[in-house]
N, CA, C, O and the ligand as a Tripos MOL2 file, in Angstrom:
@<TRIPOS>MOLECULE
protein
  301   299    76     0     0
PROTEIN
NO_CHARGES

@<TRIPOS>ATOM
      1 N          47.1280   88.1420   66.5330 N.3       1 MET1
      2 CA         45.9230   88.0310   67.2740 C.3       1 MET1
      3 C          46.1750   87.6320   68.7370 C.2       1 MET1
      4 O          46.6530   86.5390   69.0400 O.2       1 MET1
      5 N          45.8420   88.5440   69.6000 N.am      2 GLY2
      6 CA         46.1730   88.2450   71.0300 C.3       2 GLY2
      7 C          44.9100   87.9540   71.8710 C.2       2 GLY2
      8 O          44.7390   88.4590   72.9810 O.2       2 GLY2
      9 N          44.0600   87.1340   71.2970 N.am      3 ASN3
     10 CA         42.8650   86.8190   71.9710 C.3       3 ASN3
     11 C          43.0230   85.4860   72.6640 C.2       3 ASN3
     12 O          44.0140   84.7910   72.4410 O.2       3 ASN3
     13 N          42.0970   85.1220   73.4740 N.am      4 GLY4
     14 CA         42.0620   83.7900   74.1210 C.3       4 GLY4
     15 C          43.1620   83.5650   75.0870 C.2       4 GLY4
     16 O          43.7200   82.4690   75.1540 O.2       4 GLY4
     17 N          43.5110   84.6280   75.8830 N.am      5 ALA5
     18 CA         44.5030   84.5060   76.8360 C.3       5 ALA5
     19 C          43.8560   83.9440   78.1030 C.2       5 ALA5
     20 O          43.8630   84.5870   79.1520 O.2       5 ALA5
     21 N          43.3550   82.8580   78.0050 N.am      6 LYS6
     22 CA         42.6180   82.2190   79.0950 C.3       6 LYS6
     23 C          43.7350   81.6720   80.0840 C.2       6 LYS6
     24 O          44.5540   80.8110   79.7630 O.2       6 LYS6
     25 N          43.6680   82.2370   81.2290 N.am      7 ALA7
     26 CA         44.5120   81.6520   82.2500 C.3       7 ALA7
     27 C          44.0830   80.2540   82.6810 C.2       7 ALA7
     28 O          42.9900   80.1110   83.2300 O.2       7 ALA7
     29 N          44.8150   79.3100   82.4810 N.am      8 ALA8
     30 CA         44.5370   78.0670   82.9330 C.3       8 ALA8
     31 C          44.3890   78.0010   84.3690 C.2       8 ALA8
     32 O          45.2970   78.3930   85.1020 O.2       8 ALA8
     33 N          43.2170   77.4910   84.8580 N.am      9 GLN9
     34 CA         43.0710   77.4300   86.2900 C.3       9 GLN9
     35 C          43.5820   76.1830   86.8450 C.2       9 GLN9
     36 O          43.0440   75.1090   86.5780 O.2       9 GLN9
     37 N          44.5980   76.2800   87.6050 N.am     10 LYS10
     38 CA         45.2380   75.1790   88.1260 C.3      10 LYS10
     39 C          44.7200   75.0040   89.5010 C.2      10 LYS10
     40 O          44.9720   75.8570   90.3520 O.2      10 LYS10
     41 N          44.0180   73.9640   89.7740 N.am     11 ARG11
     42 CA         43.5480   73.7450   91.1000 C.3      11 ARG11
     43 C          44.3430   72.5400   91.7010 C.2      11 ARG11
     44 O          43.8730   71.4100   91.8330 O.2      11 ARG11
     45 N          45.5300   72.9000   92.0270 N.am     12 GLU12
     46 CA         46.3100   71.8100   92.6190 C.3      12 GLU12
     47 C          46.2660   71.9200   94.1470 C.2      12 GLU12
     48 O          46.8100   72.8740   94.7050 O.2      12 GLU12
     49 N          45.6820   71.0410   94.7760 N.am     13 ARG13
     50 CA         45.6040   71.1490   96.2160 C.3      13 ARG13
     51 C          46.6310   70.1180   96.8030 C.2      13 ARG13
     52 O          46.4580   68.8990   96.7820 O.2      13 ARG13
     53 N          47.6670   70.7270   97.3030 N.am     14 ASN14
     54 CA         48.5720   69.9030   97.9220 C.3      14 ASN14
     55 C          48.3680   69.8880   99.4250 C.2      14 ASN14
     56 O          48.7460   70.8180  100.1380 O.2      14 ASN14
     57 N          47.7940   68.8670   99.8560 N.am     15 GLY15
     58 CA         47.5700   68.7160  101.2130 C.3      15 GLY15
     59 C          48.5980   68.1810  102.0090 C.2      15 GLY15
     60 O          48.3560   67.7580  103.1400 O.2      15 GLY15
     61 N          49.8470   68.1600  101.4640 N.am     16 GLU16
     62 CA         50.8860   67.5420  102.2150 C.3      16 GLU16
     63 C          51.7070   68.6670  102.9130 C.2      16 GLU16
     64 O          52.4090   69.4020  102.2190 O.2      16 GLU16
     65 N          51.6480   68.8070  104.1050 N.am     17 ARG17
     66 CA         52.3910   69.8960  104.7470 C.3      17 ARG17
     67 C          53.6320   69.3630  105.5760 C.2      17 ARG17
     68 O          54.5140   70.1250  105.9740 O.2      17 ARG17
     69 N          53.6350   68.1540  105.7800 N.am     18 ASN18
     70 CA         54.8380   67.6930  106.4060 C.3      18 ASN18
     71 C          55.7530   66.9930  105.4440 C.2      18 ASN18
     72 O          56.0020   65.7930  105.5590 O.2      18 ASN18
     73 N          56.2560   67.7530  104.4860 N.am     19 ALA19
     74 CA         57.2320   67.1930  103.5650 C.3      19 ALA19
     75 C          58.6610   67.4070  104.0820 C.2      19 ALA19
     76 O          59.6440   67.2860  103.3510 O.2      19 ALA19
     77 N          58.7220   67.7300  105.3710 N.am     20 ALA20
     78 CA         59.9660   67.9420  105.9920 C.3      20 ALA20
     79 C          60.7670   66.5990  106.2040 C.2      20 ALA20
     80 O          61.9890   66.5340  106.0700 O.2      20 ALA20
     81 N          59.9930   65.5730  106.5340 N.am     21 LYS21
     82 CA         60.6360   64.3540  106.7770 C.3      21 LYS21
     83 C          61.0530   63.5590  105.5650 C.2      21 LYS21
     84 O          60.1780   63.0870  104.8390 O.2      21 LYS21
     85 N          62.3230   63.3800  105.3000 N.am     22 GLY22
     86 CA         62.7400   62.5680  104.2780 C.3      22 GLY22
     87 C          62.2830   62.9050  102.8930 C.2      22 GLY22
     88 O          62.0280   62.0050  102.0930 O.2      22 GLY22
     89 N          62.1670   64.2050  102.5730 N.am     23 SER23
     90 CA         61.6650   64.5850  101.2940 C.3      23 SER23
     91 C          62.6780   64.3350  100.1840 C.2      23 SER23
     92 O          62.3570   64.2260   99.0000 O.2      23 SER23
     93 N          63.9870   64.2460  100.6730 N.am     24 LYS24
     94 CA         65.0310   64.1060   99.6550 C.3      24 LYS24
     95 C          64.9360   62.6420   99.1310 C.2      24 LYS24
     96 O          64.8810   62.4320   97.9190 O.2      24 LYS24
     97 N          64.9180   61.6710  100.0010 N.am     25 SER25
     98 CA         64.8570   60.3620   99.5070 C.3      25 SER25
     99 C          63.5190   60.1140   98.7570 C.2      25 SER25
    100 O          63.4680   59.2970   97.8380 O.2      25 SER25
    101 N          62.4800   60.8010   99.1430 N.am     26 GLN26
    102 CA         61.2230   60.5960   98.4160 C.3      26 GLN26
    103 C          61.3150   61.0400   97.0290 C.2      26 GLN26
    104 O          60.7280   60.4250   96.1390 O.2      26 GLN26
    105 N          62.0710   62.1500   96.7840 N.am     27 ALA27
    106 CA         62.3030   62.5390   95.4290 C.3      27 ALA27
    107 C          63.0360   61.5000   94.5850 C.2      27 ALA27
    108 O          62.7290   61.2870   93.4120 O.2      27 ALA27
    109 N          64.0040   60.8680   95.2180 N.am     28 LYS28
    110 CA         64.7860   59.8280   94.6210 C.3      28 LYS28
    111 C          63.9170   58.6830   94.2130 C.2      28 LYS28
    112 O          64.0790   58.1120   93.1340 O.2      28 LYS28
    113 N          63.0060   58.3500   95.0660 N.am     29 VAL29
    114 CA         62.1220   57.3050   94.9420 C.3      29 VAL29
    115 C          61.1090   57.5280   93.7980 C.2      29 VAL29
    116 O          60.6450   56.6160   93.1140 O.2      29 VAL29
    117 N          60.8260   58.7880   93.6690 N.am     30 ASN30
    118 CA         59.7780   59.1940   92.6090 C.3      30 ASN30
    119 C          60.4590   59.0640   91.2910 C.2      30 ASN30
    120 O          59.8170   58.6950   90.3070 O.2      30 ASN30
    121 N          61.7510   59.3540   91.2230 N.am     31 GLU31
    122 CA         62.4220   59.3300   89.9580 C.3      31 GLU31
    123 C          62.5940   57.8870   89.4660 C.2      31 GLU31
    124 O          62.4070   57.5460   88.2990 O.2      31 GLU31
    125 N          62.9730   57.0600   90.4740 N.am     32 ALA32
    126 CA         63.1770   55.6070   90.2550 C.3      32 ALA32
    127 C          61.8360   54.9000   89.8650 C.2      32 ALA32
    128 O          61.7550   53.8660   89.2030 O.2      32 ALA32
    129 N          60.8260   55.6050   90.3670 N.am     33 ALA33
    130 CA         59.4520   54.8890   90.1230 C.3      33 ALA33
    131 C          58.9560   55.1130   88.7100 C.2      33 ALA33
    132 O          58.0020   54.4550   88.2960 O.2      33 ALA33
    133 N          59.5650   56.0200   87.9480 N.am     34 LYS34
    134 CA         59.1370   56.2090   86.5170 C.3      34 LYS34
    135 C          59.6400   55.1030   85.7560 C.2      34 LYS34
    136 O          60.6400   55.2360   85.0500 O.2      34 LYS34
    137 N          58.9990   53.9940   85.8520 N.am     35 ASN35
    138 CA         59.5500   52.7570   85.2480 C.3      35 ASN35
    139 C          58.7900   52.2850   84.0330 C.2      35 ASN35
    140 O          59.2810   51.4440   83.2800 O.2      35 ASN35
    141 N          57.6150   52.8050   83.8350 N.am     36 ILE36
    142 CA         56.8690   52.3540   82.7170 C.3      36 ILE36
    143 C          56.8990   53.3530   81.5950 C.2      36 ILE36
    144 O          56.4370   54.4830   81.7520 O.2      36 ILE36
    145 N          57.4260   52.9600   80.4850 N.am     37 ILE37
    146 CA         57.4810   53.8560   79.3670 C.3      37 ILE37
    147 C          56.7170   53.4090   78.1590 C.2      37 ILE37
    148 O          56.8680   52.2800   77.6920 O.2      37 ILE37
    149 N          55.9480   54.2400   77.6850 N.am     38 CYS38
    150 CA         55.1430   53.8310   76.4840 C.3      38 CYS38
    151 C          56.1300   53.4980   75.3130 C.2      38 CYS38
    152 O          56.9600   54.3380   74.9630 O.2      38 CYS38
    153 N          56.0510   52.4310   74.7860 N.am     39 SER39
    154 CA         56.9800   52.0900   73.6440 C.3      39 SER39
    155 C          56.6220   52.7750   72.3260 C.2      39 SER39
    156 O          57.3930   52.7440   71.3670 O.2      39 SER39
    157 N          55.4470   53.3900   72.2950 N.am     40 VAL40
    158 CA         55.0380   54.1750   71.0720 C.3      40 VAL40
    159 C          55.4540   55.5480   71.1730 C.2      40 VAL40
    160 O          56.1500   56.0240   70.2770 O.2      40 VAL40
    161 N          55.0900   56.2670   72.2070 N.am     41 CYS41
    162 CA         55.4770   57.6840   72.2900 C.3      41 CYS41
    163 C          56.4980   58.0290   73.3390 C.2      41 CYS41
    164 O          56.8770   59.1890   73.5030 O.2      41 CYS41
    165 N          56.9470   57.0030   74.0550 N.am     42 ARG42
    166 CA         58.0190   57.1270   75.0560 C.3      42 ARG42
    167 C          57.5610   58.0430   76.2540 C.2      42 ARG42
    168 O          58.3880   58.6240   76.9560 O.2      42 ARG42
    169 N          56.2960   58.1360   76.4390 N.am     43 GLN43
    170 CA         55.9420   58.8910   77.6060 C.3      43 GLN43
    171 C          56.1420   58.0850   78.8390 C.2      43 GLN43
    172 O          55.6540   56.9550   78.8830 O.2      43 GLN43
    173 N          56.8360   58.5770   79.8770 N.am     44 PRO44
    174 CA         57.0230   57.8610   81.1620 C.3      44 PRO44
    175 C          55.8470   57.8070   82.0230 C.2      44 PRO44
    176 O          55.0800   58.7650   82.1220 O.2      44 PRO44
    177 N          55.6860   56.6860   82.6610 N.am     45 PHE45
    178 CA         54.4960   56.6770   83.6020 C.3      45 PHE45
    179 C          55.1150   56.0140   84.9480 C.2      45 PHE45
    180 O          56.0080   55.1670   84.9490 O.2      45 PHE45
    181 N          54.5500   56.4910   85.9630 N.am     46 LEU46
    182 CA         54.9980   55.9110   87.2490 C.3      46 LEU46
    183 C          54.6510   54.4570   87.2930 C.2      46 LEU46
    184 O          53.6870   53.9400   86.7280 O.2      46 LEU46
    185 N          55.5770   53.8410   88.0520 N.am     47 VAL47
    186 CA         55.3250   52.3360   88.0520 C.3      47 VAL47
    187 C          54.1120   52.0530   88.7600 C.2      47 VAL47
    188 O          53.5460   50.9810   88.5460 O.2      47 VAL47
    189 N          53.6180   52.9210   89.6200 N.am     48 THR48
    190 CA         52.4400   52.7650   90.3220 C.3      48 THR48
    191 C          51.1140   53.0170   89.5100 C.2      48 THR48
    192 O          50.0090   52.7810   90.0010 O.2      48 THR48
    193 N          51.2810   53.4840   88.3070 N.am     49 THR49
    194 CA         50.1820   53.7640   87.4470 C.3      49 THR49
    195 C          49.3810   52.5200   87.2570 C.2      49 THR49
    196 O          49.9380   51.4660   86.9480 O.2      49 THR49
    197 N          48.0720   52.6080   87.4360 N.am     50 ARG50
    198 CA         47.2390   51.4350   87.3830 C.3      50 ARG50
    199 C          46.9550   51.0430   85.9350 C.2      50 ARG50
    200 O          46.9210   51.9020   85.0530 O.2      50 ARG50
    201 N          46.7680   49.8560   85.7090 N.am     51 ALA51
    202 CA         46.5420   49.2690   84.4610 C.3      51 ALA51
    203 C          45.4640   50.0820   83.5790 C.2      51 ALA51
    204 O          45.6890   50.3820   82.4070 O.2      51 ALA51
    205 N          44.4040   50.3750   84.1800 N.am     52 PRO52
    206 CA         43.2950   51.0450   83.4610 C.3      52 PRO52
    207 C          43.7480   52.3380   82.8660 C.2      52 PRO52
    208 O          43.2790   52.7250   81.7960 O.2      52 PRO52
    209 N          44.6370   53.0100   83.5210 N.am     53 ALA53
    210 CA         45.1560   54.3720   82.9840 C.3      53 ALA53
    211 C          46.1000   53.9650   81.8560 C.2      53 ALA53
    212 O          46.0450   54.6100   80.8090 O.2      53 ALA53
    213 N          46.8180   53.1240   81.9550 N.am     54 LEU54
    214 CA         47.8910   52.7910   80.8920 C.3      54 LEU54
    215 C          47.0430   52.2730   79.6790 C.2      54 LEU54
    216 O          47.3770   52.5810   78.5350 O.2      54 LEU54
    217 N          45.9580   51.4940   79.9220 N.am     55 GLU55
    218 CA         45.1660   51.0250   78.7770 C.3      55 GLU55
    219 C          44.4100   52.1690   78.0950 C.2      55 GLU55
    220 O          44.2240   52.1750   76.8780 O.2      55 GLU55
    221 N          43.9790   53.1370   78.9120 N.am     56 GLU56
    222 CA         43.3560   54.2880   78.4810 C.3      56 GLU56
    223 C          44.2380   55.1580   77.5410 C.2      56 GLU56
    224 O          43.7820   55.7250   76.5480 O.2      56 GLU56
    225 N          45.5310   55.2170   77.9330 N.am     57 HIS57
    226 CA         46.4960   55.9690   77.2000 C.3      57 HIS57
    227 C          46.6970   55.2360   75.8190 C.2      57 HIS57
    228 O          46.6760   55.8900   74.7760 O.2      57 HIS57
    229 N          46.8790   53.9520   75.8230 N.am     58 ALA58
    230 CA         47.1050   53.1500   74.6930 C.3      58 ALA58
    231 C          45.9110   53.3290   73.7230 C.2      58 ALA58
    232 O          46.0840   53.4900   72.5150 O.2      58 ALA58
    233 N          44.8340   53.2960   74.2400 N.am     59 GLN59
    234 CA         43.5820   53.3680   73.3000 C.3      59 GLN59
    235 C          43.3850   54.7230   72.8080 C.2      59 GLN59
    236 O          43.2270   54.9300   71.6050 O.2      59 GLN59
    237 N          43.3870   55.6690   73.6820 N.am     60 ASN60
    238 CA         43.1350   57.0480   73.3500 C.3      60 ASN60
    239 C          44.1600   57.6300   72.4060 C.2      60 ASN60
    240 O          43.8210   58.2840   71.4200 O.2      60 ASN60
    241 N          45.4230   57.3820   72.7210 N.am     61 LYS61
    242 CA         46.4870   58.0750   72.0280 C.3      61 LYS61
    243 C          46.9030   57.3050   70.7870 C.2      61 LYS61
    244 O          47.2360   57.9100   69.7690 O.2      61 LYS61
    245 N          46.8880   55.9710   70.8560 N.am     62 HIS62
    246 CA         47.4110   55.1690   69.7640 C.3      62 HIS62
    247 C          46.4960   54.1650   69.1450 C.2      62 HIS62
    248 O          46.8280   53.4950   68.1680 O.2      62 HIS62
    249 N          45.2880   54.0730   69.7590 N.am     63 SER63
    250 CA         44.4020   53.1020   69.3230 C.3      63 SER63
    251 C          44.9600   51.6400   69.2940 C.2      63 SER63
    252 O          44.7040   50.7890   68.4430 O.2      63 SER63
    253 N          45.7330   51.5190   70.3380 N.am     64 LYS64
    254 CA         46.4040   50.1520   70.4570 C.3      64 LYS64
    255 C          46.0050   49.6000   71.7820 C.2      64 LYS64
    256 O          45.2720   50.2630   72.5160 O.2      64 LYS64
    257 N          46.4550   48.3940   72.1400 N.am     65 THR65
    258 CA         46.1800   47.7420   73.3790 C.3      65 THR65
    259 C          47.2940   48.0980   74.3910 C.2      65 THR65
    260 O          48.3930   48.5170   74.0260 O.2      65 THR65
    261 N          46.9820   47.9250   75.5630 N.am     66 MET66
    262 CA         47.9830   48.1500   76.6090 C.3      66 MET66
    263 C          49.2920   47.3500   76.3670 C.2      66 MET66
    264 O          50.4040   47.8500   76.5370 O.2      66 MET66
    265 N          49.0840   46.0920   75.9640 N.am     67 ALA67
    266 CA         50.2410   45.2840   75.6910 C.3      67 ALA67
    267 C          51.1420   45.8080   74.6230 C.2      67 ALA67
    268 O          52.3530   45.5870   74.6100 O.2      67 ALA67
    269 N          50.4780   46.5410   73.6910 N.am     68 ASP68
    270 CA         51.3730   47.0850   72.5550 C.3      68 ASP68
    271 C          52.1460   48.2310   73.0550 C.2      68 ASP68
    272 O          53.3130   48.3610   72.6840 O.2      68 ASP68
    273 N          51.6200   49.0550   73.8440 N.am     69 CYS69
    274 CA         52.3250   50.2400   74.4220 C.3      69 CYS69
    275 C          53.2400   49.9390   75.6160 C.2      69 CYS69
    276 O          54.2670   50.5960   75.7840 O.2      69 CYS69
    277 N          52.8880   48.9850   76.4190 N.am     70 PHE70
    278 CA         53.6170   48.7810   77.6370 C.3      70 PHE70
    279 C          53.8460   47.2510   77.7740 C.2      70 PHE70
    280 O          53.2190   46.5850   78.5970 O.2      70 PHE70
    281 N          54.6570   46.7890   77.0370 N.am     71 PRO71
    282 CA         54.9590   45.3620   77.0900 C.3      71 PRO71
    283 C          55.5880   44.9200   78.4120 C.2      71 PRO71
    284 O          55.4890   43.7680   78.8340 O.2      71 PRO71
    285 N          56.2540   45.9220   79.0550 N.am     72 ASN72
    286 CA         56.8680   45.7270   80.3330 C.3      72 ASN72
    287 C          56.0250   45.8450   81.4960 C.2      72 ASN72
    288 O          56.3410   45.3280   82.5670 O.2      72 ASN72
    289 N          54.9790   46.4960   81.3320 N.am     73 ALA73
    290 CA         53.9870   46.7920   82.4510 C.3      73 ALA73
    291 C          53.3820   45.5060   83.0170 C.2      73 ALA73
    292 O          52.9400   44.6030   82.3060 O.2      73 ALA73
    293 N          53.3980   45.4960   84.3010 N.am     74 ALA74
    294 CA         52.7230   44.3330   84.9560 C.3      74 ALA74
    295 C          51.2030   44.4980   84.7630 C.2      74 ALA74
    296 O          50.6320   45.5730   84.9420 O.2      74 ALA74
    297 N          50.6150   43.4110   84.4040 N.am     75 LYS75
    298 CA         49.1790   43.5010   84.2640 C.3      75 LYS75
    299 C          48.5410   43.5870   85.5790 C.2      75 LYS75
    300 O          47.3160   43.6700   85.6670 O.2      75 LYS75
    301 ZN         51.8990   56.4910   74.1680 Zn       76 ZN76
@<TRIPOS>BOND
     1     1     2 1
     2     2     3 1
     3     3     4 2
     4     3     5 am
     5     5     6 1
     6     6     7 1
     7     7     8 2
     8     7     9 am
     9     9    10 1
    10    10    11 1
    11    11    12 2
    12    11    13 am
    13    13    14 1
    14    14    15 1
    15    15    16 2
    16    15    17 am
    17    17    18 1
    18    18    19 1
    19    19    20 2
    20    19    21 am
    21    21    22 1
    22    22    23 1
    23    23    24 2
    24    23    25 am
    25    25    26 1
    26    26    27 1
    27    27    28 2
    28    27    29 am
    29    29    30 1
    30    30    31 1
    31    31    32 2
    32    31    33 am
    33    33    34 1
    34    34    35 1
    35    35    36 2
    36    35    37 am
    37    37    38 1
    38    38    39 1
    39    39    40 2
    40    39    41 am
    41    41    42 1
    42    42    43 1
    43    43    44 2
    44    43    45 am
    45    45    46 1
    46    46    47 1
    47    47    48 2
    48    47    49 am
    49    49    50 1
    50    50    51 1
    51    51    52 2
    52    51    53 am
    53    53    54 1
    54    54    55 1
    55    55    56 2
    56    55    57 am
    57    57    58 1
    58    58    59 1
    59    59    60 2
    60    59    61 am
    61    61    62 1
    62    62    63 1
    63    63    64 2
    64    63    65 am
    65    65    66 1
    66    66    67 1
    67    67    68 2
    68    67    69 am
    69    69    70 1
    70    70    71 1
    71    71    72 2
    72    71    73 am
    73    73    74 1
    74    74    75 1
    75    75    76 2
    76    75    77 am
    77    77    78 1
    78    78    79 1
    79    79    80 2
    80    79    81 am
    81    81    82 1
    82    82    83 1
    83    83    84 2
    84    83    85 am
    85    85    86 1
    86    86    87 1
    87    87    88 2
    88    87    89 am
    89    89    90 1
    90    90    91 1
    91    91    92 2
    92    91    93 am
    93    93    94 1
    94    94    95 1
    95    95    96 2
    96    95    97 am
    97    97    98 1
    98    98    99 1
    99    99   100 2
   100    99   101 am
   101   101   102 1
   102   102   103 1
   103   103   104 2
   104   103   105 am
   105   105   106 1
   106   106   107 1
   107   107   108 2
   108   107   109 am
   109   109   110 1
   110   110   111 1
   111   111   112 2
   112   111   113 am
   113   113   114 1
   114   114   115 1
   115   115   116 2
   116   115   117 am
   117   117   118 1
   118   118   119 1
   119   119   120 2
   120   119   121 am
   121   121   122 1
   122   122   123 1
   123   123   124 2
   124   123   125 am
   125   125   126 1
   126   126   127 1
   127   127   128 2
   128   127   129 am
   129   129   130 1
   130   130   131 1
   131   131   132 2
   132   131   133 am
   133   133   134 1
   134   134   135 1
   135   135   136 2
   136   135   137 am
   137   137   138 1
   138   138   139 1
   139   139   140 2
   140   139   141 am
   141   141   142 1
   142   142   143 1
   143   143   144 2
   144   143   145 am
   145   145   146 1
   146   146   147 1
   147   147   148 2
   148   147   149 am
   149   149   150 1
   150   150   151 1
   151   151   152 2
   152   151   153 am
   153   153   154 1
   154   154   155 1
   155   155   156 2
   156   155   157 am
   157   157   158 1
   158   158   159 1
   159   159   160 2
   160   159   161 am
   161   161   162 1
   162   162   163 1
   163   163   164 2
   164   163   165 am
   165   165   166 1
   166   166   167 1
   167   167   168 2
   168   167   169 am
   169   169   170 1
   170   170   171 1
   171   171   172 2
   172   171   173 am
   173   173   174 1
   174   174   175 1
   175   175   176 2
   176   175   177 am
   177   177   178 1
   178   178   179 1
   179   179   180 2
   180   179   181 am
   181   181   182 1
   182   182   183 1
   183   183   184 2
   184   183   185 am
   185   185   186 1
   186   186   187 1
   187   187   188 2
   188   187   189 am
   189   189   190 1
   190   190   191 1
   191   191   192 2
   192   191   193 am
   193   193   194 1
   194   194   195 1
   195   195   196 2
   196   195   197 am
   197   197   198 1
   198   198   199 1
   199   199   200 2
   200   199   201 am
   201   201   202 1
   202   202   203 1
   203   203   204 2
   204   203   205 am
   205   205   206 1
   206   206   207 1
   207   207   208 2
   208   207   209 am
   209   209   210 1
   210   210   211 1
   211   211   212 2
   212   211   213 am
   213   213   214 1
   214   214   215 1
   215   215   216 2
   216   215   217 am
   217   217   218 1
   218   218   219 1
   219   219   220 2
   220   219   221 am
   221   221   222 1
   222   222   223 1
   223   223   224 2
   224   223   225 am
   225   225   226 1
   226   226   227 1
   227   227   228 2
   228   227   229 am
   229   229   230 1
   230   230   231 1
   231   231   232 2
   232   231   233 am
   233   233   234 1
   234   234   235 1
   235   235   236 2
   236   235   237 am
   237   237   238 1
   238   238   239 1
   239   239   240 2
   240   239   241 am
   241   241   242 1
   242   242   243 1
   243   243   244 2
   244   243   245 am
   245   245   246 1
   246   246   247 1
   247   247   248 2
   248   247   249 am
   249   249   250 1
   250   250   251 1
   251   251   252 2
   252   251   253 am
   253   253   254 1
   254   254   255 1
   255   255   256 2
   256   255   257 am
   257   257   258 1
   258   258   259 1
   259   259   260 2
   260   259   261 am
   261   261   262 1
   262   262   263 1
   263   263   264 2
   264   263   265 am
   265   265   266 1
   266   266   267 1
   267   267   268 2
   268   267   269 am
   269   269   270 1
   270   270   271 1
   271   271   272 2
   272   271   273 am
   273   273   274 1
   274   274   275 1
   275   275   276 2
   276   275   277 am
   277   277   278 1
   278   278   279 1
   279   279   280 2
   280   279   281 am
   281   281   282 1
   282   282   283 1
   283   283   284 2
   284   283   285 am
   285   285   286 1
   286   286   287 1
   287   287   288 2
   288   287   289 am
   289   289   290 1
   290   290   291 1
   291   291   292 2
   292   291   293 am
   293   293   294 1
   294   294   295 1
   295   295   296 2
   296   295   297 am
   297   297   298 1
   298   298   299 1
   299   299   300 2
@<TRIPOS>SUBSTRUCTURE
     1 MET1         2 RESIDUE 1 A MET
     2 GLY2         6 RESIDUE 1 A GLY
     3 ASN3        10 RESIDUE 1 A ASN
     4 GLY4        14 RESIDUE 1 A GLY
     5 ALA5        18 RESIDUE 1 A ALA
     6 LYS6        22 RESIDUE 1 A LYS
     7 ALA7        26 RESIDUE 1 A ALA
     8 ALA8        30 RESIDUE 1 A ALA
     9 GLN9        34 RESIDUE 1 A GLN
    10 LYS10       38 RESIDUE 1 A LYS
    11 ARG11       42 RESIDUE 1 A ARG
    12 GLU12       46 RESIDUE 1 A GLU
    13 ARG13       50 RESIDUE 1 A ARG
    14 ASN14       54 RESIDUE 1 A ASN
    15 GLY15       58 RESIDUE 1 A GLY
    16 GLU16       62 RESIDUE 1 A GLU
    17 ARG17       66 RESIDUE 1 A ARG
    18 ASN18       70 RESIDUE 1 A ASN
    19 ALA19       74 RESIDUE 1 A ALA
    20 ALA20       78 RESIDUE 1 A ALA
    21 LYS21       82 RESIDUE 1 A LYS
    22 GLY22       86 RESIDUE 1 A GLY
    23 SER23       90 RESIDUE 1 A SER
    24 LYS24       94 RESIDUE 1 A LYS
    25 SER25       98 RESIDUE 1 A SER
    26 GLN26      102 RESIDUE 1 A GLN
    27 ALA27      106 RESIDUE 1 A ALA
    28 LYS28      110 RESIDUE 1 A LYS
    29 VAL29      114 RESIDUE 1 A VAL
    30 ASN30      118 RESIDUE 1 A ASN
    31 GLU31      122 RESIDUE 1 A GLU
    32 ALA32      126 RESIDUE 1 A ALA
    33 ALA33      130 RESIDUE 1 A ALA
    34 LYS34      134 RESIDUE 1 A LYS
    35 ASN35      138 RESIDUE 1 A ASN
    36 ILE36      142 RESIDUE 1 A ILE
    37 ILE37      146 RESIDUE 1 A ILE
    38 CYS38      150 RESIDUE 1 A CYS
    39 SER39      154 RESIDUE 1 A SER
    40 VAL40      158 RESIDUE 1 A VAL
    41 CYS41      162 RESIDUE 1 A CYS
    42 ARG42      166 RESIDUE 1 A ARG
    43 GLN43      170 RESIDUE 1 A GLN
    44 PRO44      174 RESIDUE 1 A PRO
    45 PHE45      178 RESIDUE 1 A PHE
    46 LEU46      182 RESIDUE 1 A LEU
    47 VAL47      186 RESIDUE 1 A VAL
    48 THR48      190 RESIDUE 1 A THR
    49 THR49      194 RESIDUE 1 A THR
    50 ARG50      198 RESIDUE 1 A ARG
    51 ALA51      202 RESIDUE 1 A ALA
    52 PRO52      206 RESIDUE 1 A PRO
    53 ALA53      210 RESIDUE 1 A ALA
    54 LEU54      214 RESIDUE 1 A LEU
    55 GLU55      218 RESIDUE 1 A GLU
    56 GLU56      222 RESIDUE 1 A GLU
    57 HIS57      226 RESIDUE 1 A HIS
    58 ALA58      230 RESIDUE 1 A ALA
    59 GLN59      234 RESIDUE 1 A GLN
    60 ASN60      238 RESIDUE 1 A ASN
    61 LYS61      242 RESIDUE 1 A LYS
    62 HIS62      246 RESIDUE 1 A HIS
    63 SER63      250 RESIDUE 1 A SER
    64 LYS64      254 RESIDUE 1 A LYS
    65 THR65      258 RESIDUE 1 A THR
    66 MET66      262 RESIDUE 1 A MET
    67 ALA67      266 RESIDUE 1 A ALA
    68 ASP68      270 RESIDUE 1 A ASP
    69 CYS69      274 RESIDUE 1 A CYS
    70 PHE70      278 RESIDUE 1 A PHE
    71 PRO71      282 RESIDUE 1 A PRO
    72 ASN72      286 RESIDUE 1 A ASN
    73 ALA73      290 RESIDUE 1 A ALA
    74 ALA74      294 RESIDUE 1 A ALA
    75 LYS75      298 RESIDUE 1 A LYS
    76 ZN76       301 GROUP 0 **** ****
């Protein structure tokens, strides 16, 4: 059955056009910033991820609390 070939509409608006300056080191920073890992499903989150988002993940995905999934995350 070849139906339902819905093209997912990606509306990614990248308003950053001056990525020329130090984009290399920025990438490194981004990798290092993936510091928070869900202890249940091991999904990485940026260290800058806000607590509400982490809590939402914990509750929606695992029906747990943020502390259960992210014991290392700063509250
Ligand atoms: Zn998880």
